[in-house]
SERO-4910 file (N, C-alpha, C, O; in steps of 0.05 Angstrom, whole numbers):
BEGIN
 pado doro    nc1    nc2    nc3   cac1   cac2   cac3    cc1    cc2    cc3    oc1    oc2    oc3
  Unk    A  -1820    587  -2640  -1806    563  -2616  -1777    553  -2629  -1775    568  -2649
  Unk    A  -1753    535  -2629  -1729    521  -2625  -1741    506  -2649  -1765    501  -2649
  Unk    A  -1727    500  -2668  -1727    474  -2672  -1707    456  -2652  -1689    466  -2639
  Unk    A  -1716    430  -2652  -1712    405  -2633  -1685    389  -2654  -1689    371  -2670
  Unk    A  -1668    398  -2648  -1644    384  -2661  -1642    352  -2654  -1620    341  -2656
  Unk    A  -1652    346  -2650  -1652    312  -2646  -1675    306  -2673  -1677    289  -2690
  Unk    A  -1686    321  -2668  -1711    304  -2693  -1700    301  -2715  -1676    308  -2719
  Unk    A  -1716    288  -2734  -1701    275  -2753  -1716    300  -2779  -1738    311  -2782
  Unk    A  -1685    300  -2794  -1685    327  -2818  -1680    353  -2811  -1686    369  -2828
  Unk    A  -1668    367  -2781  -1672    381  -2771  -1629    374  -2774  -1620    353  -2767
  Unk    A  -1618    389  -2782  -1590    403  -2777  -1588    404  -2752  -1607    417  -2742
  Unk    A  -1567    392  -2733  -1551    392  -2715  -1538    409  -2705  -1536    413  -2680
  Unk    A  -1525    423  -2728  -1512    455  -2719  -1515    469  -2724  -1498    487  -2724
  Unk    A  -1546    473  -2736  -1566    505  -2732  -1564    505  -2713  -1561    486  -2698
  Unk    A  -1565    532  -2708  -1567    554  -2675  -1579    576  -2683  -1569    587  -2703
  Unk    A  -1596    587  -2672  -1604    615  -2681  -1575    642  -2679  -1575    665  -2687
  Unk    A  -1557    629  -2666  -1532    661  -2666  -1506    642  -2661  -1485    646  -2648
  Unk    A  -1520    618  -2678  -1487    604  -2711  -1495    615  -2734  -1519    613  -2742
  Unk    A  -1475    627  -2747  -1484    651  -2764  -1478    637  -2796  -1491    637  -2817
  Unk    A  -1450    624  -2787  -1447    599  -2806  -1464    590  -2820  -1460    591  -2844
  Unk    A  -1487    578  -2810  -1504    551  -2824  -1531    582  -2816  -1533    599  -2798
  Unk    A  -1548    573  -2840  -1571    585  -2845  -1593    570  -2831  -1589    551  -2816
  Unk    A  -1618    580  -2837  -1639    561  -2823  -1645    538  -2835  -1660    525  -2821
  Unk    A  -1637    524  -2864  -1639    507  -2869  -1618    489  -2872  -1618    474  -2891
  Unk    A  -1590    489  -2847  -1561    479  -2841  -1553    484  -2860  -1533    470  -2866
  Unk    A  -1563    504  -2880  -1536    496  -2904  -1522    516  -2903  -1534    537  -2904
  Unk    A  -1487    518  -2902  -1460    533  -2894  -1464    560  -2909  -1475    561  -2931
  Unk    A  -1454    586  -2897  -1459    613  -2907  -1432    616  -2927  -1408    609  -2924
  Unk    A  -1445    629  -2945  -1408    638  -2952  -1417    674  -2957  -1441    682  -2957
  Unk    A  -1390    694  -2962  -1398    718  -2966  -1393    731  -2932  -1385    719  -2912
  Unk    A  -1403    762  -2935  -1391    767  -2911  -1429    789  -2914  -1445    791  -2933
  Unk    A  -1429    799  -2888  -1458    813  -2882  -1447    840  -2881  -1425    847  -2873
  Unk    A  -1471    855  -2892  -1461    888  -2894  -1453    904  -2875  -1446    927  -2879
  Unk    A  -1454    889  -2844  -1440    897  -2824  -1408    896  -2828  -1394    916  -2825
  Unk    A  -1400    877  -2834  -1384    861  -2826  -1362    871  -2860  -1339    865  -2865
  Unk    A  -1380    885  -2874  -1358    899  -2900  -1357    931  -2883  -1336    941  -2873
  Unk    A  -1374    939  -2884  -1372    969  -2876  -1339    979  -2851  -1319    994  -2851
  Unk    A  -1353    955  -2831  -1321    952  -2806  -1298    941  -2827  -1275    950  -2825
  Unk    A  -1303    925  -2842  -1271    918  -2861  -1272    947  -2876  -1257    961  -2862
  Unk    A  -1276    954  -2885  -1279    991  -2899  -1272   1004  -2878  -1248    998  -2874
  Unk    A  -1278   1015  -2866  -1263   1031  -2844  -1238   1020  -2835  -1216   1029  -2841
  Unk    A  -1247    988  -2813  -1208    987  -2815  -1187    999  -2841  -1165   1010  -2842
  Unk    A  -1205    992  -2859  -1182    987  -2892  -1169   1023  -2887  -1146   1031  -2889
  Unk    A  -1193   1036  -2880  -1190   1063  -2891  -1165   1071  -2865  -1144   1078  -2877
  Unk    A  -1162   1071  -2843  -1151   1080  -2827  -1131   1059  -2834  -1118   1079  -2829
  Unk    A  -1118   1042  -2839  -1095   1030  -2844  -1089   1052  -2866  -1069   1066  -2862
  Unk    A  -1102   1056  -2886  -1085   1063  -2903  -1084   1102  -2902  -1069   1115  -2917
  Unk    A  -1096   1111  -2889  -1085   1126  -2870  -1059   1136  -2860  -1043   1153  -2867
  Unk    A  -1064   1109  -2832  -1036   1106  -2817  -1022   1115  -2845  -1015   1138  -2848
  Unk    A  -1018   1093  -2867   -989   1082  -2873   -989   1117  -2896   -968   1127  -2904
  Unk    A  -1011   1126  -2901  -1000   1151  -2914   -987   1171  -2903   -972   1187  -2914
  Unk    A   -994   1169  -2871   -981   1187  -2853   -956   1171  -2855   -945   1182  -2874
  Unk    A   -940   1151  -2846   -922   1144  -2833   -897   1146  -2868   -872   1147  -2869
  Unk    A   -923   1145  -2892   -906   1156  -2913   -885   1180  -2919   -861   1182  -2921
  Unk    A   -910   1201  -2922   -897   1239  -2917   -888   1229  -2888   -866   1221  -2896
  Unk    A   -889   1224  -2864   -858   1226  -2844   -838   1214  -2861   -821   1230  -2868
  Unk    A   -836   1192  -2868   -804   1184  -2882   -800   1202  -2908   -780   1216  -2909
  Unk    A   -811   1201  -2920   -822   1227  -2936   -806   1259  -2934   -786   1265  -2947
  Unk    A   -818   1273  -2917   -809   1290  -2899   -775   1285  -2893   -758   1290  -2909
  Unk    A   -772   1277  -2872   -757   1271  -2849   -728   1272  -2875   -709   1287  -2870
  Unk    A   -727   1253  -2905   -721   1248  -2928   -701   1281  -2934   -678   1290  -2934
  Unk    A   -726   1288  -2937   -721   1308  -2949   -711   1335  -2935   -702   1355  -2946
  Unk    A   -714   1330  -2906   -703   1360  -2888   -672   1340  -2879   -658   1351  -2861
  Unk    A   -663   1318  -2888   -649   1295  -2881   -627   1313  -2918   -603   1319  -2919
  Unk    A   -638   1315  -2930   -627   1325  -2956   -609   1345  -2957   -585   1348  -2961
  Unk    A   -645   1366  -2947   -640   1393  -2947   -609   1404  -2930   -593   1421  -2937
  Unk    A   -611   1386  -2907   -587   1387  -2879   -558   1384  -2890   -539   1399  -2886
  Unk    A   -560   1354  -2910   -535   1351  -2922   -525   1368  -2943   -503   1372  -2952
  Unk    A   -548   1376  -2949   -539   1397  -2991   -529   1425  -2973   -506   1433  -2975
  Unk    A   -549   1441  -2954   -529   1468  -2931   -509   1460  -2917   -491   1476  -2914
  Unk    A   -507   1431  -2903   -475   1429  -2897   -456   1432  -2909   -439   1449  -2904
  Unk    A   -457   1412  -2933   -439   1415  -2951   -442   1443  -2979   -430   1443  -3001
  Unk    A   -460   1463  -2971   -441   1485  -2978   -433   1505  -2965   -420   1526  -2970
  Unk    A   -444   1494  -2940   -417   1518  -2914   -394   1502  -2918   -373   1516  -2918
  Unk    A   -389   1477  -2923   -379   1461  -2919   -342   1467  -2943   -319   1459  -2939
  Unk    A   -357   1489  -2969   -344   1485  -2991   -335   1516  -2990   -314   1527  -2997
  Unk    A   -367   1532  -2973   -359   1562  -2975   -340   1557  -2954   -323   1543  -2966
  Unk    A   -333   1559  -2931   -310   1566  -2918   -289   1542  -2925   -269   1556  -2929
  Unk    A   -282   1521  -2927   -259   1519  -2936   -249   1535  -2969   -233   1521  -2981
  Unk    A   -256   1559  -2983   -258   1574  -3004   -248   1601  -2980   -225   1607  -2976
  Unk    A   -264   1610  -2971   -266   1631  -2952   -242   1627  -2939   -228   1646  -2933
  Unk    A   -231   1594  -2932   -208   1595  -2909   -181   1604  -2924   -166   1622  -2915
  Unk    A   -176   1585  -2957   -166   1583  -2974   -153   1621  -2988   -129   1625  -2984
  Unk    A   -165   1637  -2997   -175   1653  -2998   -159   1684  -2979   -153   1707  -2987
  Unk    A   -156   1672  -2951   -153   1693  -2927   -121   1688  -2918   -104   1704  -2909
  Unk    A   -120   1648  -2926    -93   1646  -2926    -67   1649  -2944    -44   1642  -2938
  Unk    A    -77   1662  -2967    -72   1683  -2990    -64   1706  -2996    -46   1714  -3011
  Unk    A    -81   1716  -2981    -87   1749  -2974    -55   1764  -2981    -32   1761  -2972
  Unk    A    -61   1774  -2992    -30   1791  -3007    -29   1814  -2983     -5   1810  -2977
  Unk    A    -37   1831  -2969    -36   1853  -2942    -54   1839  -2925    -74   1852  -2916
  Unk    A    -50   1818  -2919    -58   1820  -2902    -39   1822  -2865    -18   1811  -2859
  Unk    A    -55   1838  -2848    -35   1853  -2824     -5   1877  -2832     14   1873  -2818
  Unk    A     -3   1896  -2850      1   1906  -2858      8   1935  -2854     20   1952  -2868
  Unk    A    -10   1936  -2821    -19   1964  -2823     -4   1982  -2819     11   1988  -2801
  Unk    A    -14   1995  -2849      9   2025  -2849     24   2014  -2874     48   2021  -2870
  Unk    A     23   2005  -2893     40   1999  -2918     42   2027  -2936     27   2047  -2933
  Unk    A     64   2024  -2956     64   2049  -2973     48   2031  -2990     50   2006  -2991
  Unk    A     29   2049  -3006      6   2049  -3027     29   2030  -3045     27   2006  -3051
  Unk    A     52   2047  -3050     54   2029  -3075     73   2011  -3088     82   2006  -3111
  Unk    A     79   2000  -3050     77   1979  -3054     77   1962  -3058     90   1944  -3047
  Unk    A     62   1960  -3076     49   1928  -3100     33   1903  -3082     25   1881  -3088
  Unk    A     31   1921  -3057     14   1892  -3045    -20   1892  -3036    -30   1884  -3015
  Unk    A    -31   1904  -3058    -63   1903  -3056    -77   1911  -3018    -69   1923  -2997
  Unk    A    -91   1901  -3024   -109   1914  -2990   -126   1892  -2979   -143   1878  -2990
  Unk    A   -116   1894  -2954   -149   1881  -2936   -161   1905  -2919   -151   1922  -2905
  Unk    A   -186   1899  -2926   -202   1923  -2910   -238   1908  -2904   -255   1895  -2915
  Unk    A   -231   1923  -2872   -267   1915  -2858   -283   1936  -2866   -274   1958  -2859
  Unk    A   -300   1936  -2874   -314   1965  -2877   -355   1958  -2857   -376   1948  -2862
  Unk    A   -344   1972  -2835   -363   1981  -2815   -379   2005  -2828   -375   2028  -2835
  Unk    A   -407   1980  -2825   -443   2003  -2825   -441   2003  -2816   -430   1989  -2799
  Unk    A   -456   2027  -2815   -474   2042  -2796   -493   2031  -2785   -502   2047  -2768
  Unk    A   -505   2011  -2785   -526   1989  -2770   -502   1981  -2746   -477   1985  -2749
  Unk    A   -519   1966  -2715   -509   1955  -2706   -526   1933  -2704   -542   1923  -2720
  Unk    A   -513   1923  -2664   -533   1896  -2665   -560   1900  -2661   -577   1882  -2659
  Unk    A   -563   1920  -2658   -594   1932  -2639   -610   1949  -2673   -633   1942  -2681
  Unk    A   -596   1968  -2686   -604   1981  -2703   -622   1963  -2728   -642   1969  -2740
  Unk    A   -603   1938  -2729   -613   1930  -2751   -636   1914  -2747   -646   1906  -2768
  Unk    A   -644   1908  -2732   -663   1891  -2720   -693   1907  -2726   -695   1930  -2718
  Unk    A   -717   1893  -2742   -733   1898  -2749   -759   1895  -2713   -777   1910  -2707
  Unk    A   -748   1869  -2697   -751   1863  -2683   -740   1859  -2652   -722   1845  -2644
  Unk    A   -755   1873  -2640   -729   1883  -2605   -709   1841  -2598   -686   1833  -2597
  Unk    A   -740   1828  -2593   -731   1806  -2592   -716   1787  -2607   -706   1769  -2594
  Unk    A   -712   1786  -2632   -701   1766  -2648   -682   1766  -2643   -683   1786  -2629
  Unk    A   -653   1759  -2641   -625   1759  -2635   -619   1733  -2652   -606   1713  -2644
  Unk    A   -628   1736  -2676   -618   1706  -2690   -602   1727  -2715   -587   1715  -2730
  Unk    A   -606   1767  -2720   -602   1775  -2726   -578   1803  -2726   -581   1822  -2711
  Unk    A   -552   1801  -2746   -529   1825  -2722   -534   1846  -2729   -554   1860  -2725
  Unk    A   -494   1853  -2751   -503   1880  -2755   -491   1862  -2785   -469   1852  -2791
  Unk    A   -512   1865  -2796   -517   1851  -2833   -500   1868  -2854   -493   1861  -2877
  Unk    A   -493   1897  -2840   -483   1910  -2859   -454   1920  -2865   -450   1940  -2878
  Unk    A   -433   1904  -2854   -413   1921  -2852   -390   1884  -2877   -391   1860  -2881
  Unk    A   -378   1904  -2882   -362   1892  -2916   -346   1880  -2916   -327   1893  -2906
  Unk    A   -335   1848  -2925   -305   1858  -2921   -293   1843  -2950   -299   1824  -2964
  Unk    A   -272   1862  -2949   -248   1854  -2977   -223   1857  -2972   -209   1865  -2954
  Unk    A   -219   1846  -3000   -188   1838  -3001   -174   1827  -3019   -185   1807  -3030
  Unk    A   -148   1832  -3029   -133   1828  -3057   -123   1790  -3041   -115   1785  -3019
  Unk    A   -129   1773  -3062   -115   1743  -3052   -106   1730  -3080   -118   1733  -3101
  Unk    A    -84   1716  -3075    -75   1691  -3097   -102   1673  -3096   -121   1670  -3080
  Unk    A    -94   1659  -3129    -97   1622  -3112    -78   1613  -3131    -81   1611  -3155
  Unk    A    -54   1607  -3114    -34   1586  -3132    -32   1568  -3146    -18   1564  -3165
  Unk    A    -56   1552  -3132    -65   1525  -3157    -80   1527  -3166    -83   1505  -3177
  Unk    A    -97   1541  -3171   -123   1548  -3204   -136   1572  -3197   -152   1579  -3179
  Unk    A   -119   1588  -3223   -138   1602  -3222   -162   1631  -3221   -170   1639  -3243
  Unk    A   -168   1639  -3207   -203   1654  -3218   -200   1661  -3246   -181   1665  -3260
  Unk    A   -234   1661  -3250   -250   1661  -3273   -249   1681  -3284   -225   1685  -3286
  Unk    A   -262   1704  -3298   -286   1722  -3300   -290   1734  -3331   -273   1742  -3347
  Unk    A   -317   1734  -3334   -321   1741  -3355   -321   1768  -3374   -323   1788  -3360
  Unk    A   -320   1773  -3395   -314   1809  -3400   -326   1806  -3422   -316   1795  -3442
  Unk    A   -350   1814  -3423   -356   1824  -3465   -333   1841  -3477   -315   1853  -3464
  Unk    A   -339   1841  -3517   -318   1845  -3533   -336   1881  -3517   -358   1892  -3517
  Unk    A   -311   1886  -3507   -307   1916  -3495   -275   1937  -3483   -273   1959  -3472
  Unk    A   -251   1911  -3495   -232   1915  -3496   -212   1911  -3520   -213   1895  -3538
  Unk    A   -194   1932  -3514   -171   1941  -3531   -139   1933  -3518   -129   1949  -3502
  Unk    A   -122   1905  -3525   -104   1892  -3515    -91   1906  -3538    -98   1911  -3561
  Unk    A    -56   1915  -3515    -34   1913  -3526    -23   1907  -3544    -40   1896  -3558
  Unk    A      6   1906  -3558      4   1898  -3582     -2   1859  -3572     -8   1858  -3548
  Unk    A     -1   1841  -3581     -2   1814  -3583     29   1805  -3574     37   1793  -3554
  Unk    A     43   1816  -3596     75   1804  -3585     85   1812  -3580    108   1806  -3584
  Unk    A     76   1836  -3565     92   1840  -3526     68   1837  -3510     69   1859  -3499
  Unk    A     49   1827  -3502     34   1807  -3490     35   1783  -3480     26   1774  -3459
  Unk    A     48   1772  -3500     42   1740  -3512     69   1736  -3487     66   1722  -3467
  Unk    A     97   1752  -3493    115   1734  -3471    107   1733  -3436    112   1717  -3418
  Unk    A     88   1763  -3438     86   1759  -3407     63   1743  -3389     64   1736  -3365
  Unk    A     41   1738  -3410     12   1734  -3408     14   1713  -3425     19   1727  -3444
  Unk    A     14   1694  -3434     14   1670  -3455    -18   1671  -3453    -31   1675  -3473
  Unk    A    -33   1667  -3429    -63   1657  -3433    -74   1686  -3438    -94   1690  -3424
  Unk    A    -67   1705  -3452    -92   1731  -3443   -107   1729  -3476    -98   1722  -3499
  Unk    A   -135   1738  -3466   -157   1729  -3491   -149   1765  -3507   -144   1787  -3497
  Unk    A   -152   1756  -3532   -146   1787  -3536   -188   1796  -3547   -206   1787  -3562
  Unk    A   -185   1814  -3530   -220   1824  -3539   -225   1842  -3568   -208   1858  -3577
  Unk    A   -240   1839  -3575   -256   1853  -3596   -264   1880  -3591   -276   1883  -3570
  Unk    A   -258   1909  -3612   -278   1926  -3620   -307   1931  -3620   -316   1914  -3635
  Unk    A   -319   1939  -3615   -352   1934  -3609   -361   1948  -3640   -351   1968  -3651
  Unk    A   -378   1933  -3647   -378   1949  -3673   -402   1981  -3669   -420   1986  -3652
  Unk    A   -397   1990  -3682   -424   2014  -3688   -448   2007  -3688   -467   2021  -3682
  Unk    A   -448   1975  -3699   -475   1973  -3715   -494   1959  -3695   -519   1959  -3696
  Unk    A   -480   1947  -3677   -497   1925  -3646   -511   1954  -3633   -505   1976  -3626
  Unk    A   -531   1939  -3634   -551   1960  -3610   -559   1949  -3587   -571   1960  -3568
  Unk    A   -551   1921  -3589   -565   1906  -3567   -546   1890  -3545   -529   1876  -3556
  Unk    A   -546   1888  -3515   -524   1880  -3506   -522   1845  -3516   -502   1830  -3516
  Unk    A   -556   1838  -3524   -556   1815  -3530   -532   1798  -3556   -527   1776  -3564
  Unk    A   -524   1821  -3561   -515   1813  -3595   -478   1816  -3588   -461   1813  -3606
  Unk    A   -470   1824  -3556   -444   1823  -3557   -433   1797  -3545   -449   1785  -3531
  Unk    A   -412   1788  -3547   -403   1765  -3533   -383   1767  -3511   -375   1790  -3506
  Unk    A   -371   1744  -3495   -360   1752  -3472   -335   1735  -3470   -338   1714  -3459
  Unk    A   -322   1738  -3475   -284   1720  -3460   -287   1715  -3434   -297   1733  -3420
  Unk    A   -278   1692  -3424   -272   1686  -3407   -235   1688  -3410   -218   1682  -3426
  Unk    A   -237   1706  -3369   -206   1727  -3364   -208   1693  -3341   -227   1680  -3333
  Unk    A   -171   1691  -3336   -160   1691  -3321   -140   1699  -3309   -123   1710  -3323
  Unk    A   -133   1697  -3277   -120   1709  -3266   -108   1693  -3228   -122   1687  -3209
  Unk    A    -85   1693  -3231    -87   1683  -3202    -85   1700  -3178    -85   1691  -3155
  Unk    A    -82   1734  -3188    -90   1756  -3164   -115   1767  -3172   -121   1775  -3194
  Unk    A   -133   1765  -3143   -168   1782  -3159   -167   1799  -3129   -147   1804  -3116
  Unk    A   -192   1805  -3124   -205   1825  -3114   -226   1811  -3100   -245   1809  -3116
  Unk    A   -231   1798  -3076   -251   1790  -3070   -270   1805  -3045   -259   1821  -3030
  Unk    A   -296   1801  -3044   -318   1821  -3028   -333   1809  -3018   -342   1793  -3034
  Unk    A   -342   1806  -2999   -374   1793  -2976   -384   1808  -2974   -375   1825  -2959
  Unk    A   -392   1810  -2979   -429   1825  -2959   -459   1803  -2958   -460   1778  -2957
  Unk    A   -476   1821  -2957   -501   1802  -2941   -520   1816  -2955   -513   1839  -2958
  Unk    A   -544   1810  -2965   -558   1825  -2971   -586   1818  -2965   -587   1795  -2958
  Unk    A   -612   1829  -2965   -637   1809  -2950   -650   1806  -2977   -651   1823  -2995
  Unk    A   -659   1781  -2978   -683   1770  -2982   -707   1778  -2983   -728   1767  -2975
  Unk    A   -703   1800  -2995   -741   1825  -2990   -763   1808  -3006   -759   1802  -3030
  Unk    A   -773   1804  -3000   -790   1785  -3025   -812   1808  -3032   -816   1815  -3056
  Unk    A   -826   1818  -3010   -844   1844  -3011   -835   1871  -3016   -854   1887  -3010
  Unk    A   -815   1882  -3024   -813   1891  -3029   -805   1927  -3010   -799   1949  -3019
  Unk    A   -810   1915  -2977   -815   1937  -2966   -793   1947  -2947   -796   1958  -2925
  Unk    A   -772   1942  -2959   -751   1949  -2952   -739   1941  -2916   -719   1951  -2906
  Unk    A   -759   1917  -2901   -757   1911  -2884   -752   1886  -2876   -768   1868  -2880
  Unk    A   -742   1884  -2869   -739   1843  -2863   -763   1830  -2845   -765   1837  -2822
  Unk    A   -783   1811  -2856   -798   1807  -2844   -798   1777  -2841   -786   1762  -2856
  Unk    A   -817   1767  -2815   -804   1738  -2825   -815   1713  -2843   -838   1707  -2841
  Unk    A   -803   1703  -2854   -793   1681  -2878   -779   1702  -2886   -789   1704  -2908
  Unk    A   -758   1724  -2883   -750   1732  -2914   -709   1736  -2879   -706   1742  -2855
  Unk    A   -691   1724  -2907   -671   1728  -2890   -642   1735  -2915   -643   1742  -2938
  Unk    A   -622   1730  -2899   -604   1754  -2913   -589   1731  -2936   -599   1710  -2943
  Unk    A   -562   1746  -2945   -562   1719  -2961   -533   1729  -2978   -533   1744  -2998
  Unk    A   -506   1715  -2960   -482   1721  -2967   -475   1719  -3000   -481   1703  -3017
  Unk    A   -462   1739  -3001   -461   1739  -3036   -430   1751  -3026   -421   1768  -3010
  Unk    A   -418   1731  -3049   -384   1734  -3064   -385   1755  -3086   -406   1760  -3098
  Unk    A   -364   1767  -3092   -360   1775  -3111   -319   1779  -3123   -306   1797  -3114
  Unk    A   -308   1758  -3140   -283   1768  -3146   -288   1775  -3182   -299   1767  -3202
  Unk    A   -264   1801  -3165   -253   1823  -3192   -224   1803  -3201   -210   1793  -3184
  Unk    A   -220   1799  -3227   -191   1804  -3225   -174   1819  -3223   -181   1843  -3225
  Unk    A   -155   1817  -3219   -131   1841  -3229   -115   1834  -3247    -95   1819  -3245
  Unk    A   -126   1846  -3266   -119   1843  -3295   -100   1879  -3317   -105   1888  -3339
  Unk    A    -81   1889  -3296    -75   1909  -3308    -75   1924  -3338    -78   1946  -3348
  Unk    A    -67   1883  -3346    -54   1893  -3378    -93   1898  -3405    -95   1907  -3428
  Unk    A   -115   1887  -3386   -122   1895  -3402   -140   1929  -3402   -146   1940  -3381
  Unk    A   -145   1939  -3431   -145   1970  -3436   -173   1969  -3449   -180   1960  -3471
  Unk    A   -188   1981  -3430   -218   1991  -3443   -216   2004  -3462   -202   2024  -3459
  Unk    A   -229   2003  -3492   -225   2019  -3499   -238   2047  -3504   -263   2048  -3503
  Unk    A   -225   2073  -3509   -229   2089  -3497   -258   2098  -3512   -276   2106  -3498
  Unk    A   -261   2096  -3536   -277   2097  -3556   -313   2088  -3553   -334   2101  -3558
  Unk    A   -308   2055  -3541   -332   2053  -3523   -323   2045  -3510   -323   2021  -3510
  Unk    A   -309   2060  -3492   -317   2053  -3467   -339   2043  -3441   -359   2032  -3451
  Unk    A   -340   2044  -3421   -347   2036  -3405   -376   2057  -3405   -397   2045  -3406
  Unk    A   -377   2084  -3403   -396   2102  -3391   -402   2113  -3432   -412   2135  -3436
  Unk    A   -396   2100  -3449   -407   2106  -3476   -421   2083  -3473   -445   2085  -3467
  Unk    A   -411   2064  -3476   -428   2027  -3474   -461   2029  -3474   -474   2028  -3453
  Unk    A   -476   2033  -3505   -499   2022  -3511   -511   2009  -3482   -501   1989  -3471
  Unk    A   -531   2023  -3473   -544   2004  -3452   -527   1990  -3436   -526   1965  -3434
  Unk    A   -508   2014  -3418   -484   2018  -3400   -492   2032  -3381   -515   2040  -3376
  Unk    A   -472   2036  -3369   -471   2056  -3337   -496   2077  -3356   -520   2072  -3355
  Unk    A   -485   2098  -3369   -504   2120  -3370   -537   2108  -3381   -549   2124  -3395
  Unk    A   -551   2080  -3374   -569   2073  -3378   -580   2073  -3347   -603   2079  -3340
  Unk    A   -556   2066  -3326   -561   2055  -3301   -556   2023  -3298   -567   2009  -3282
  Unk    A   -531   2012  -3322   -528   1993  -3316   -494   2002  -3307   -481   2022  -3312
  Unk    A   -488   1975  -3290   -449   1982  -3264   -442   1977  -3294   -455   1964  -3311
  Unk    A   -423   1987  -3295   -399   1979  -3309   -382   1942  -3303   -365   1928  -3315
  Unk    A   -401   1938  -3275   -379   1910  -3269   -399   1881  -3270   -394   1858  -3264
  Unk    A   -432   1898  -3283   -439   1876  -3294   -438   1871  -3329   -453   1863  -3347
  Unk    A   -419   1879  -3327   -408   1883  -3364   -367   1863  -3359   -352   1850  -3374
  Unk    A   -366   1867  -3340   -333   1867  -3332   -328   1849  -3304   -336   1862  -3285
  Unk    A   -319   1829  -3298   -310   1816  -3292   -279   1826  -3271   -265   1811  -3258
  Unk    A   -275   1855  -3275   -247   1859  -3271   -254   1881  -3250   -274   1897  -3249
  Unk    A   -224   1877  -3229   -229   1896  -3208   -219   1940  -3216   -196   1947  -3209
  Unk    A   -229   1950  -3223   -224   1973  -3239   -226   1998  -3215   -236   2000  -3193
  Unk    A   -214   2013  -3230   -219   2052  -3212   -224   2074  -3235   -211   2071  -3256
  Unk    A   -237   2092  -3233   -245   2111  -3257   -234   2126  -3248   -237   2136  -3225
  Unk    A   -214   2133  -3269   -197   2153  -3273   -210   2170  -3299   -211   2163  -3323
  Unk    A   -222   2202  -3284   -233   2224  -3311   -262   2209  -3308   -278   2204  -3290
  Unk    A   -258   2206  -3341   -289   2188  -3359   -277   2157  -3363   -288   2141  -3379
  Unk    A   -255   2150  -3348   -246   2135  -3367   -244   2111  -3336   -239   2116  -3312
  Unk    A   -250   2078  -3353   -248   2061  -3328   -221   2056  -3331   -210   2061  -3353
  Unk    A   -205   2044  -3306   -173   2031  -3321   -176   2006  -3306   -191   2004  -3287
  Unk    A   -160   1988  -3316   -158   1957  -3295   -132   1964  -3282   -111   1972  -3290
  Unk    A   -143   1958  -3257   -138   1962  -3233   -104   1944  -3235   -105   1925  -3251
  Unk    A    -80   1947  -3223    -63   1939  -3201    -61   1931  -3163    -71   1935  -3141
  Unk    A    -38   1917  -3177    -38   1905  -3127    -36   1938  -3118    -45   1948  -3097
  Unk    A    -21   1951  -3140    -23   1991  -3118    -33   1999  -3125    -29   2023  -3122
  Unk    A    -51   1994  -3135    -73   2016  -3141   -103   2001  -3132   -124   2013  -3134
***
């Protein structure tokens, strides 16, 4: 039996469906358990939505930064390559005399082609990846730079200083030194260099085949043309401790354009 709101002592605001008041007509404070659970669920949904939103924003920003960095790297590399090709010393001089001191421009065609280089026949992203571009070029505004370990023996300084004032005079290797880390390096400069471009596979699992997620990396090597640098015969590259005799290439210790004459390495000029 419901209370009669017209009777004395009964709060007329009370009604069984009116949840703002209790049976005695007093106003309720707080929330019920169901209301708390509903609020908690709504808050969890909102937090999850916010987390997904911020993750999306973060991924978008990261992708944008990566794309911007890649675009900047490609632009830098393109500008450098254009500059180097614009100053090639022997571009389109087919049949030129090798003794004319003009350098060279060479495209080496590897044995692979667009089909044989593919691991998956339907993959058209990668093509002929074993070709090599090599040439000699000049840098008129900023010289090329490279390093050379203390493995050199320069001519008389008074003779070289007149023609190469920026020459760094190397020191003979001391017999008591036994580890490559004990040797120092000098920075050499030259306005003429031999530049080589090629691709190498970033073979993460070492199976020799390009798999999914593995890509080719564009490599660039600059070898300075410095015919005034003479390798020390007694401590030359072939007898260098921990050097080529132990499986290390001479080009890991010298950023120089070199050729082998007998058992010695000789620095190239544009004629050789």
